[in-house]
PDBQT receptor file of N, H, CA, C and O in Angstrom, charges set to zero:
ATOM      1  N   MET A   1     -14.358  -7.604   3.065  1.00  0.00    +0.000 N 
ATOM      2  CA  MET A   1     -13.345  -7.605   2.149  1.00  0.00    +0.000 C 
ATOM      3  C   MET A   1     -12.059  -7.498   2.662  1.00  0.00    +0.000 C 
ATOM      4  O   MET A   1     -11.857  -6.538   3.404  1.00  0.00    +0.000 OA
ATOM      5  N   LYS A   2     -10.990  -8.390   2.400  1.00  0.00    +0.000 N 
ATOM      6  H   LYS A   2     -11.155  -9.171   1.797  1.00  0.00    +0.000 HD
ATOM      7  CA  LYS A   2      -9.667  -8.507   2.517  1.00  0.00    +0.000 C 
ATOM      8  C   LYS A   2      -8.804  -7.376   1.991  1.00  0.00    +0.000 C 
ATOM      9  O   LYS A   2      -8.942  -6.928   0.853  1.00  0.00    +0.000 OA
ATOM     10  N   ARG A   3      -7.929  -6.940   2.844  1.00  0.00    +0.000 N 
ATOM     11  H   ARG A   3      -7.818  -7.304   3.768  1.00  0.00    +0.000 HD
ATOM     12  CA  ARG A   3      -6.705  -5.877   1.824  1.00  0.00    +0.000 C 
ATOM     13  C   ARG A   3      -5.818  -7.125   1.064  1.00  0.00    +0.000 C 
ATOM     14  O   ARG A   3      -5.851  -8.353   1.140  1.00  0.00    +0.000 OA
ATOM     15  N   THR A   4      -5.085  -6.232   0.363  1.00  0.00    +0.000 N 
ATOM     16  H   THR A   4      -5.058  -5.234   0.300  1.00  0.00    +0.000 HD
ATOM     17  CA  THR A   4      -4.122  -6.766  -0.360  1.00  0.00    +0.000 C 
ATOM     18  C   THR A   4      -3.288  -7.450   0.191  1.00  0.00    +0.000 C 
ATOM     19  O   THR A   4      -3.286  -8.634  -0.147  1.00  0.00    +0.000 OA
ATOM     20  N   TYR A   5      -2.399  -7.066   1.099  1.00  0.00    +0.000 N 
ATOM     21  H   TYR A   5      -2.400  -6.105   1.374  1.00  0.00    +0.000 HD
ATOM     22  CA  TYR A   5      -0.974  -7.497   1.758  1.00  0.00    +0.000 C 
ATOM     23  C   TYR A   5      -1.174  -8.025   2.937  1.00  0.00    +0.000 C 
ATOM     24  O   TYR A   5      -1.335  -7.393   3.980  1.00  0.00    +0.000 OA
ATOM     25  N   GLN A   6      -1.167  -9.606   2.761  1.00  0.00    +0.000 N 
ATOM     26  H   GLN A   6      -1.036 -10.120   1.913  1.00  0.00    +0.000 HD
ATOM     27  CA  GLN A   6      -1.231 -10.613   4.234  1.00  0.00    +0.000 C 
ATOM     28  C   GLN A   6       0.018 -10.846   4.416  1.00  0.00    +0.000 C 
ATOM     29  O   GLN A   6       0.583 -11.740   3.786  1.00  0.00    +0.000 OA
ATOM     30  N   PRO A   7       0.546 -10.205   5.163  1.00  0.00    +0.000 N 
ATOM     31  CA  PRO A   7       2.126 -10.530   5.452  1.00  0.00    +0.000 C 
ATOM     32  C   PRO A   7       2.286 -11.883   6.016  1.00  0.00    +0.000 C 
ATOM     33  O   PRO A   7       1.590 -12.157   6.994  1.00  0.00    +0.000 OA
ATOM     34  N   ASN A   8       3.300 -12.995   5.433  1.00  0.00    +0.000 N 
ATOM     35  H   ASN A   8       3.866 -12.772   4.639  1.00  0.00    +0.000 HD
ATOM     36  CA  ASN A   8       3.550 -14.032   6.142  1.00  0.00    +0.000 C 
ATOM     37  C   ASN A   8       5.230 -14.108   5.826  1.00  0.00    +0.000 C 
ATOM     38  O   ASN A   8       5.806 -14.275   4.751  1.00  0.00    +0.000 OA
ATOM     39  N   ASN A   9       5.833 -13.897   7.340  1.00  0.00    +0.000 N 
ATOM     40  H   ASN A   9       5.365 -13.762   8.213  1.00  0.00    +0.000 HD
ATOM     41  CA  ASN A   9       6.836 -13.985   7.409  1.00  0.00    +0.000 C 
ATOM     42  C   ASN A   9       7.990 -15.371   7.084  1.00  0.00    +0.000 C 
ATOM     43  O   ASN A   9       9.168 -15.313   6.730  1.00  0.00    +0.000 OA
ATOM     44  N   ARG A  10       7.317 -16.302   7.301  1.00  0.00    +0.000 N 
ATOM     45  H   ARG A  10       6.360 -16.350   7.589  1.00  0.00    +0.000 HD
ATOM     46  CA  ARG A  10       8.155 -17.628   6.833  1.00  0.00    +0.000 C 
ATOM     47  C   ARG A  10       8.215 -17.652   5.300  1.00  0.00    +0.000 C 
ATOM     48  O   ARG A  10       9.052 -18.256   4.629  1.00  0.00    +0.000 OA
ATOM     49  N   LYS A  11       7.136 -16.854   4.820  1.00  0.00    +0.000 N 
ATOM     50  H   LYS A  11       6.456 -16.363   5.365  1.00  0.00    +0.000 HD
ATOM     51  CA  LYS A  11       6.791 -16.943   3.018  1.00  0.00    +0.000 C 
ATOM     52  C   LYS A  11       7.922 -15.874   2.885  1.00  0.00    +0.000 C 
ATOM     53  O   LYS A  11       8.992 -16.350   2.507  1.00  0.00    +0.000 OA
ATOM     54  N   LYS A  12       7.916 -15.219   2.998  1.00  0.00    +0.000 N 
ATOM     55  H   LYS A  12       7.047 -14.832   3.305  1.00  0.00    +0.000 HD
ATOM     56  CA  LYS A  12       8.957 -13.932   3.232  1.00  0.00    +0.000 C 
ATOM     57  C   LYS A  12      10.598 -14.337   2.923  1.00  0.00    +0.000 C 
ATOM     58  O   LYS A  12      11.392 -14.145   2.002  1.00  0.00    +0.000 OA
ATOM     59  N   ALA A  13      10.616 -15.082   4.393  1.00  0.00    +0.000 N 
ATOM     60  H   ALA A  13       9.971 -15.237   5.141  1.00  0.00    +0.000 HD
ATOM     61  CA  ALA A  13      12.048 -15.319   4.911  1.00  0.00    +0.000 C 
ATOM     62  C   ALA A  13      12.425 -16.415   3.702  1.00  0.00    +0.000 C 
ATOM     63  O   ALA A  13      13.556 -16.366   3.217  1.00  0.00    +0.000 OA
ATOM     64  N   LYS A  14      11.587 -17.273   3.287  1.00  0.00    +0.000 N 
ATOM     65  H   LYS A  14      10.668 -17.313   3.680  1.00  0.00    +0.000 HD
ATOM     66  CA  LYS A  14      11.676 -18.217   2.329  1.00  0.00    +0.000 C 
ATOM     67  C   LYS A  14      12.406 -17.838   0.948  1.00  0.00    +0.000 C 
ATOM     68  O   LYS A  14      13.455 -18.371   0.587  1.00  0.00    +0.000 OA
ATOM     69  N   LYS A  15      11.544 -16.596   0.033  1.00  0.00    +0.000 N 
ATOM     70  H   LYS A  15      10.691 -16.163   0.326  1.00  0.00    +0.000 HD
ATOM     71  CA  LYS A  15      11.834 -15.970  -0.689  1.00  0.00    +0.000 C 
ATOM     72  C   LYS A  15      13.103 -14.939  -1.090  1.00  0.00    +0.000 C 
ATOM     73  O   LYS A  15      13.807 -14.872  -2.098  1.00  0.00    +0.000 OA
ATOM     74  N   HIS A  16      13.066 -13.987   0.451  1.00  0.00    +0.000 N 
ATOM     75  H   HIS A  16      12.494 -14.041   1.269  1.00  0.00    +0.000 HD
ATOM     76  CA  HIS A  16      14.103 -13.363  -0.038  1.00  0.00    +0.000 C 
ATOM     77  C   HIS A  16      15.253 -13.179   1.380  1.00  0.00    +0.000 C 
ATOM     78  O   HIS A  16      16.209 -12.404   1.413  1.00  0.00    +0.000 OA
ATOM     79  N   GLY A  17      14.841 -14.089   2.426  1.00  0.00    +0.000 N 
ATOM     80  H   GLY A  17      14.065 -14.719   2.399  1.00  0.00    +0.000 HD
ATOM     81  CA  GLY A  17      16.060 -14.192   3.784  1.00  0.00    +0.000 C 
ATOM     82  C   GLY A  17      17.229 -14.262   3.072  1.00  0.00    +0.000 C 
ATOM     83  O   GLY A  17      17.584 -14.111   1.903  1.00  0.00    +0.000 OA
ATOM     84  N   PHE A  18      17.835 -14.603   4.384  1.00  0.00    +0.000 N 
ATOM     85  H   PHE A  18      17.547 -14.726   5.333  1.00  0.00    +0.000 HD
ATOM     86  CA  PHE A  18      19.182 -14.973   4.478  1.00  0.00    +0.000 C 
ATOM     87  C   PHE A  18      19.716 -16.460   3.621  1.00  0.00    +0.000 C 
ATOM     88  O   PHE A  18      20.713 -16.540   2.904  1.00  0.00    +0.000 OA
ATOM     89  N   PHE A  19      18.938 -17.335   3.873  1.00  0.00    +0.000 N 
ATOM     90  H   PHE A  19      18.128 -17.269   4.456  1.00  0.00    +0.000 HD
ATOM     91  CA  PHE A  19      19.392 -18.888   3.171  1.00  0.00    +0.000 C 
ATOM     92  C   PHE A  19      18.919 -18.619   2.143  1.00  0.00    +0.000 C 
ATOM     93  O   PHE A  19      19.908 -18.549   1.413  1.00  0.00    +0.000 OA
ATOM     94  N   ALA A  20      17.604 -18.297   1.225  1.00  0.00    +0.000 N 
ATOM     95  H   ALA A  20      16.800 -18.353   1.818  1.00  0.00    +0.000 HD
ATOM     96  CA  ALA A  20      17.329 -17.825   0.032  1.00  0.00    +0.000 C 
ATOM     97  C   ALA A  20      18.562 -16.984  -0.780  1.00  0.00    +0.000 C 
ATOM     98  O   ALA A  20      18.918 -17.300  -1.916  1.00  0.00    +0.000 OA
ATOM     99  N   ARG A  21      19.138 -15.895  -0.035  1.00  0.00    +0.000 N 
ATOM    100  H   ARG A  21      18.849 -15.639   0.888  1.00  0.00    +0.000 HD
ATOM    101  CA  ARG A  21      20.135 -15.508  -0.948  1.00  0.00    +0.000 C 
ATOM    102  C   ARG A  21      21.989 -16.402  -0.608  1.00  0.00    +0.000 C 
ATOM    103  O   ARG A  21      23.058 -16.199  -1.183  1.00  0.00    +0.000 OA
ATOM    104  N   MET A  22      21.711 -17.168   0.306  1.00  0.00    +0.000 N 
ATOM    105  H   MET A  22      20.843 -17.332   0.773  1.00  0.00    +0.000 HD
ATOM    106  CA  MET A  22      22.941 -17.929   0.420  1.00  0.00    +0.000 C 
ATOM    107  C   MET A  22      22.974 -18.826  -0.805  1.00  0.00    +0.000 C 
ATOM    108  O   MET A  22      24.124 -19.166  -1.085  1.00  0.00    +0.000 OA
ATOM    109  N   LYS A  23      21.995 -19.328  -1.648  1.00  0.00    +0.000 N 
ATOM    110  H   LYS A  23      21.061 -19.052  -1.420  1.00  0.00    +0.000 HD
ATOM    111  CA  LYS A  23      22.092 -20.362  -2.589  1.00  0.00    +0.000 C 
ATOM    112  C   LYS A  23      22.718 -19.520  -3.603  1.00  0.00    +0.000 C 
ATOM    113  O   LYS A  23      23.744 -20.062  -4.014  1.00  0.00    +0.000 OA
ATOM    114  N   THR A  24      22.474 -18.350  -4.184  1.00  0.00    +0.000 N 
ATOM    115  H   THR A  24      21.640 -17.910  -3.850  1.00  0.00    +0.000 HD
ATOM    116  CA  THR A  24      23.136 -17.548  -5.118  1.00  0.00    +0.000 C 
ATOM    117  C   THR A  24      24.331 -16.793  -4.515  1.00  0.00    +0.000 C 
ATOM    118  O   THR A  24      24.670 -16.904  -3.337  1.00  0.00    +0.000 OA
ATOM    119  N   ASN A  25      24.922 -16.035  -5.404  1.00  0.00    +0.000 N 
ATOM    120  H   ASN A  25      24.646 -15.945  -6.361  1.00  0.00    +0.000 HD
ATOM    121  CA  ASN A  25      25.985 -15.366  -4.956  1.00  0.00    +0.000 C 
ATOM    122  C   ASN A  25      25.905 -14.079  -4.490  1.00  0.00    +0.000 C 
ATOM    123  O   ASN A  25      26.935 -13.425  -4.324  1.00  0.00    +0.000 OA
ATOM    124  N   ILE A  26      24.600 -13.536  -4.209  1.00  0.00    +0.000 N 
ATOM    125  H   ILE A  26      23.763 -14.067  -4.344  1.00  0.00    +0.000 HD
ATOM    126  CA  ILE A  26      24.265 -12.234  -3.688  1.00  0.00    +0.000 C 
ATOM    127  C   ILE A  26      25.062 -11.997  -2.430  1.00  0.00    +0.000 C 
ATOM    128  O   ILE A  26      25.713 -10.971  -2.232  1.00  0.00    +0.000 OA
ATOM    129  N   ILE A  27      24.955 -13.172  -1.459  1.00  0.00    +0.000 N 
ATOM    130  H   ILE A  27      24.426 -14.005  -1.619  1.00  0.00    +0.000 HD
ATOM    131  CA  ILE A  27      25.423 -12.669  -0.335  1.00  0.00    +0.000 C 
ATOM    132  C   ILE A  27      26.935 -12.103  -0.086  1.00  0.00    +0.000 C 
ATOM    133  O   ILE A  27      27.371 -11.155   0.567  1.00  0.00    +0.000 OA
ATOM    134  N   ASN A  28      27.622 -13.250  -1.012  1.00  0.00    +0.000 N 
ATOM    135  H   ASN A  28      27.267 -14.020  -1.543  1.00  0.00    +0.000 HD
ATOM    136  CA  ASN A  28      28.973 -12.935  -1.082  1.00  0.00    +0.000 C 
ATOM    137  C   ASN A  28      29.440 -11.658  -1.700  1.00  0.00    +0.000 C 
ATOM    138  O   ASN A  28      30.332 -10.950  -1.233  1.00  0.00    +0.000 OA
ATOM    139  N   ASN A  29      28.739 -11.417  -2.829  1.00  0.00    +0.000 N 
ATOM    140  H   ASN A  29      28.014 -11.992  -3.209  1.00  0.00    +0.000 HD
ATOM    141  CA  ASN A  29      28.942  -9.786  -3.425  1.00  0.00    +0.000 C 
ATOM    142  C   ASN A  29      28.787  -8.819  -2.421  1.00  0.00    +0.000 C 
ATOM    143  O   ASN A  29      29.594  -7.931  -2.147  1.00  0.00    +0.000 OA
ATOM    144  N   ARG A  30      27.645  -9.053  -1.858  1.00  0.00    +0.000 N 
ATOM    145  H   ARG A  30      26.990  -9.775  -2.081  1.00  0.00    +0.000 HD
ATOM    146  CA  ARG A  30      27.314  -7.834  -0.609  1.00  0.00    +0.000 C 
ATOM    147  C   ARG A  30      28.424  -7.847   0.542  1.00  0.00    +0.000 C 
ATOM    148  O   ARG A  30      28.696  -6.918   1.302  1.00  0.00    +0.000 OA
ATOM    149  N   ARG A  31      29.041  -9.207   0.487  1.00  0.00    +0.000 N 
ATOM    150  H   ARG A  31      28.820  -9.962  -0.131  1.00  0.00    +0.000 HD
ATOM    151  CA  ARG A  31      29.831  -9.187   1.725  1.00  0.00    +0.000 C 
ATOM    152  C   ARG A  31      31.286  -8.434   1.099  1.00  0.00    +0.000 C 
ATOM    153  O   ARG A  31      31.801  -7.464   1.655  1.00  0.00    +0.000 OA
ATOM    154  N   LYS A  32      31.696  -8.912   0.160  1.00  0.00    +0.000 N 
ATOM    155  H   LYS A  32      31.278  -9.700  -0.292  1.00  0.00    +0.000 HD
ATOM    156  CA  LYS A  32      32.904  -8.101  -0.675  1.00  0.00    +0.000 C 
ATOM    157  C   LYS A  32      32.565  -6.618  -0.488  1.00  0.00    +0.000 C 
ATOM    158  O   LYS A  32      33.318  -5.858   0.122  1.00  0.00    +0.000 OA
ATOM    159  N   LYS A  33      31.559  -6.287  -0.963  1.00  0.00    +0.000 N 
ATOM    160  H   LYS A  33      30.948  -6.905  -1.458  1.00  0.00    +0.000 HD
ATOM    161  CA  LYS A  33      31.102  -4.929  -1.062  1.00  0.00    +0.000 C 
ATOM    162  C   LYS A  33      31.563  -4.094   0.240  1.00  0.00    +0.000 C 
ATOM    163  O   LYS A  33      31.933  -2.921   0.203  1.00  0.00    +0.000 OA
ATOM    164  N   GLY A  34      31.466  -5.017   1.576  1.00  0.00    +0.000 N 
ATOM    165  H   GLY A  34      31.166  -5.970   1.606  1.00  0.00    +0.000 HD
ATOM    166  CA  GLY A  34      31.369  -4.550   2.631  1.00  0.00    +0.000 C 
ATOM    167  C   GLY A  34      29.922  -3.908   3.341  1.00  0.00    +0.000 C 
ATOM    168  O   GLY A  34      29.986  -2.908   4.057  1.00  0.00    +0.000 OA
ATOM    169  N   ARG A  35      28.736  -4.543   3.080  1.00  0.00    +0.000 N 
ATOM    170  H   ARG A  35      28.684  -5.355   2.499  1.00  0.00    +0.000 HD
ATOM    171  CA  ARG A  35      27.379  -4.221   3.195  1.00  0.00    +0.000 C 
ATOM    172  C   ARG A  35      27.067  -4.146   4.656  1.00  0.00    +0.000 C 
ATOM    173  O   ARG A  35      27.657  -5.143   5.072  1.00  0.00    +0.000 OA
ATOM    174  N   LYS A  36      26.532  -3.610   5.638  1.00  0.00    +0.000 N 
ATOM    175  H   LYS A  36      26.052  -2.800   5.300  1.00  0.00    +0.000 HD
ATOM    176  CA  LYS A  36      26.126  -3.631   7.030  1.00  0.00    +0.000 C 
ATOM    177  C   LYS A  36      25.290  -4.707   6.914  1.00  0.00    +0.000 C 
ATOM    178  O   LYS A  36      25.358  -5.760   7.547  1.00  0.00    +0.000 OA
ATOM    179  N   ARG A  37      24.066  -4.222   5.619  1.00  0.00    +0.000 N 
ATOM    180  H   ARG A  37      24.011  -3.366   5.105  1.00  0.00    +0.000 HD
ATOM    181  CA  ARG A  37      22.720  -5.243   5.907  1.00  0.00    +0.000 C 
ATOM    182  C   ARG A  37      22.869  -6.531   4.653  1.00  0.00    +0.000 C 
ATOM    183  O   ARG A  37      22.854  -6.113   3.496  1.00  0.00    +0.000 OA
ATOM    184  N   LEU A  38      22.984  -7.778   4.816  1.00  0.00    +0.000 N 
ATOM    185  H   LEU A  38      22.996  -8.118   5.757  1.00  0.00    +0.000 HD
ATOM    186  CA  LEU A  38      23.476  -8.685   3.674  1.00  0.00    +0.000 C 
ATOM    187  C   LEU A  38      22.082  -8.888   3.550  1.00  0.00    +0.000 C 
ATOM    188  O   LEU A  38      21.787  -8.589   2.392  1.00  0.00    +0.000 OA
ATOM    189  N   SER A  39      21.056  -9.259   4.194  1.00  0.00    +0.000 N 
ATOM    190  H   SER A  39      21.296  -9.501   5.134  1.00  0.00    +0.000 HD
ATOM    191  CA  SER A  39      19.660  -9.710   3.285  1.00  0.00    +0.000 C 
ATOM    192  C   SER A  39      18.806  -8.806   4.475  1.00  0.00    +0.000 C 
ATOM    193  O   SER A  39      19.168  -8.059   5.384  1.00  0.00    +0.000 OA
ATOM    194  N   LYS A  40      17.829  -9.157   4.103  1.00  0.00    +0.000 N 
ATOM    195  H   LYS A  40      17.536  -9.764   3.364  1.00  0.00    +0.000 HD
ATOM    196  CA  LYS A  40      16.208  -8.360   4.579  1.00  0.00    +0.000 C 
ATOM    197  C   LYS A  40      15.857  -9.633   5.922  1.00  0.00    +0.000 C 
ATOM    198  O   LYS A  40      14.827  -9.556   6.592  1.00  0.00    +0.000 OA
TER     199      LYS A  40
Protein backbone atom coordinates (compact mmCIF):
# COMPACT_ATOMS: atom_id res chain seq x y z
CA MET A 1 0.00 0.00 0.00
CA LYS A 2 1.31 3.43 -0.90
CA ARG A 3 1.49 6.13 1.70
CA THR A 4 -0.43 9.36 1.22
CA TYR A 5 2.41 11.81 0.65
CA GLN A 6 4.43 11.22 -2.50
CA PRO A 7 6.71 14.27 -2.67
CA ASN A 8 7.36 15.73 -6.09
CA ASN A 9 9.69 18.74 -6.01
CA ARG A 10 8.83 20.03 -9.46
CA LYS A 11 5.09 19.98 -8.72
CA LYS A 12 5.66 21.68 -5.37
CA ALA A 13 7.81 24.40 -6.94
CA LYS A 14 5.26 25.03 -9.68
CA LYS A 15 2.52 25.53 -7.08
CA HIS A 16 4.32 27.32 -4.26
CA GLY A 17 7.75 28.25 -5.57
CA PHE A 18 9.32 31.60 -6.33
CA PHE A 19 7.98 31.96 -9.87
CA ALA A 20 4.48 30.89 -8.89
CA ARG A 21 4.49 33.69 -6.33
CA MET A 22 6.00 36.19 -8.79
CA LYS A 23 2.76 36.02 -10.79
CA THR A 24 0.86 37.49 -7.82
CA ASN A 25 1.79 40.29 -5.43
CA ILE A 26 2.87 37.95 -2.64
CA ILE A 27 6.61 38.32 -3.30
CA ASN A 28 6.45 42.13 -3.45
CA ASN A 29 4.41 42.35 -0.25
CA ARG A 30 6.88 40.11 1.57
CA ARG A 31 9.77 42.16 0.20
CA LYS A 32 8.22 45.39 1.49
CA LYS A 33 7.76 43.76 4.86
CA GLY A 34 11.44 42.79 4.82
CA ARG A 35 11.01 39.03 5.05
CA LYS A 36 14.10 36.88 5.22
CA ARG A 37 12.48 34.04 3.25
CA LEU A 38 10.31 35.18 0.35
CA SER A 39 9.04 31.78 -0.71
CA LYS A 40 9.40 28.08 0.03
